C-alpha positions in Angstrom: 0.0 0.0 0.0 1.5 3.4 -1.0 0.5 6.7 0.6 1.5 10.0 -0.6 2.8 12.1 2.1 4.5 15.4 3.1 7.2 15.2 0.4 7.5 11.6 0.0 5.7 8.3 -0.7 5.1 6.0 2.2 5.0 2.3 1.5 3.5 -0.4 4.0 4.5 -3.8 3.1 2.0 -6.7 2.8 3.7 -8.3 5.8 3.1 -5.2 7.9 -0.6 -4.7 6.7 -1.4 -8.4 7.6 0.0 -8.0 11.1 -2.1 -4.7 11.5 -5.2 -6.6 10.3 -4.5 -9.5 12.5 -4.6 -7.2 15.7 -7.7 -5.1 15.0 -9.6 -4.7 18.2 -13.0 -5.6 16.6 -14.0 -7.7 19.7 -14.6 -6.2 23.4 -12.3 -9.1 24.7 -9.2 -8.2 22.3 -6.5 -6.1 24.0 -4.4 -3.3 22.6 -1.5 -4.7 20.7 1.6 -2.9 19.2 5.3 -3.0 18.4 8.1 -1.4 16.4 8.1 -0.4 12.7 11.3 -1.0 10.7 12.2 -0.1 7.0 14.4 1.7 4.5 14.6 5.4 3.6 15.2 6.7 0.1 15.2 10.4 -1.2 11.4 10.4 -2.0 10.2 7.0 -0.7 9.9 5.4 2.9 9.5 1.5 3.0 8.1 0.3 6.2 9.0 -3.4 5.7 8.6 -5.1 9.1 6.9 -4.6 12.4 7.2 -6.4 15.6 4.1 -8.0 17.4 3.4 -8.2 21.0 5.9 -10.4 23.1 5.1 -12.1 26.4 7.2 -9.2 27.9 4.8 -6.5 26.8 1.7 -5.6 29.0 -1.6 -5.6 27.2 -5.1 -4.7 28.4 -8.3 -3.4 26.6 -7.1 0.3 26.6 -3.4 0.0 27.0 -0.3 -1.4 25.6 3.1 -1.1 27.1 5.9 -2.7 25.1 9.1 -4.1 26.5 12.1 -2.0 25.8 14.4 -5.3 25.7 12.1 -7.0 23.2 11.8 -3.9 21.0 15.6 -3.5 21.0 16.3 -7.0 20.0 13.9 -6.8 17.1 15.6 -3.6 16.0 19.0 -4.9 16.3 18.0 -8.1 14.2 16.5 -6.2 11.4 19.6 -3.9 11.4 22.1 -6.6 11.4 20.3 -8.8 8.9 20.2 -6.0 6.5 23.7 -4.9 7.0 22.6 -1.5 8.5 20.0 -0.7 5.9 16.9 -1.5 7.7 16.4 0.8 10.6 13.9 1.7 13.4 11.1 4.1 11.8 8.6 4.2 14.7 5.8 2.4 16.5 2.3 1.0 16.0 -0.4 0.0 18.3 -4.3 -0.6 18.3 -7.1 1.5 19.6 -10.7 0.0 20.1 -12.2 2.6 18.1 -13.4 3.0 14.4 -11.2 6.0 13.5 -8.3 6.2 15.8 -6.7 9.3 17.1 -3.6 9.5 19.4 -4.3 9.9 23.2 -2.3 12.6 25.1 -0.4 9.7 26.6 0.3 8.4 23.0 2.0 11.5 21.9 3.7 11.9 25.2 5.3 8.5 25.1 6.2 8.6 21.3 7.8 12.1 21.5 9.9 11.0 24.6 10.9 7.8 22.6 12.1 9.6 19.4 13.6 12.6 21.7 15.8 10.5 24.1 17.1 7.7 21.9 20.0 7.8 19.3 18.1 7.1 16.0 19.3 6.5 12.4 16.6 8.6 10.8 15.0 12.0 11.3 11.6 10.8 10.0 9.4 8.6 12.2 5.9 7.3 12.1 3.2 6.8 15.0 0.7 4.5 13.5 -2.5 3.5 15.4 -4.7 0.8 14.0 -8.5 1.3 14.5 -11.4 -0.9 13.5 -12.3 0.9 10.3 -9.2 3.0 9.5 -5.5 3.7 10.6 -4.0 6.8 11.8 -0.4 7.9 10.5 1.4 10.5 12.4 4.5 11.7 10.5 7.4 13.2 12.6 10.4 15.1 11.2 13.1 16.5 13.5 11.0 15.1 16.2 8.0 17.3 15.3 4.7 16.3 14.0 4.4 17.5 10.3 1.5 15.5 8.9 -1.2 13.2 10.1 -3.8 11.4 8.2 -6.5 8.5 8.5 -6.6 5.7 6.0 -9.0 3.0 5.4 -7.2 -0.3 4.7 -8.9 -2.8 2.4 
C-alpha cells in the first residue's frame, strides 16, 4: 500500500498490513497490541518493511499497551544486522478499540519521548494507530509532527 505524504511516498509492506489486520480490536475481549516499525529510507520513498508483534514481555489490556524495551531493541537490532545496516527503526504502532483512531495525550507524550531520548538513524518517524475501520498515521520529522492522516485499509 502506497500513501502520498508530506514530500515522499510511504510504502507499507503486505507483511506489515497483515500484522495490523491480525490485531484489530473488533471484539470487546481483544487487548491493545503494538510494536516497532522498521524499514528503509530513500530520497522520496519510505518503505516500512517489518513490524514487531506483542511479546510475552509486553503488557496488554483493553485500553493500554506497554511494550518491553528489551524485546523491542532485540527486534530492531536483528533487522539492522540482517540488512547490514539498511533496515532501521522508523517508529511505533499500536491498536485502539475505536473505529477511526486518534492518538491520546499519553500516546503523543510517550512517542515524543521515545524519539527525543534515543539515538536514532533517521530524522523521520511514524506513529501508526490501528482502529477498527481506519488507521491513523502521524509523520514526525526532526521530532515534530508535520502531518497526520487517517486511511482505510481494504
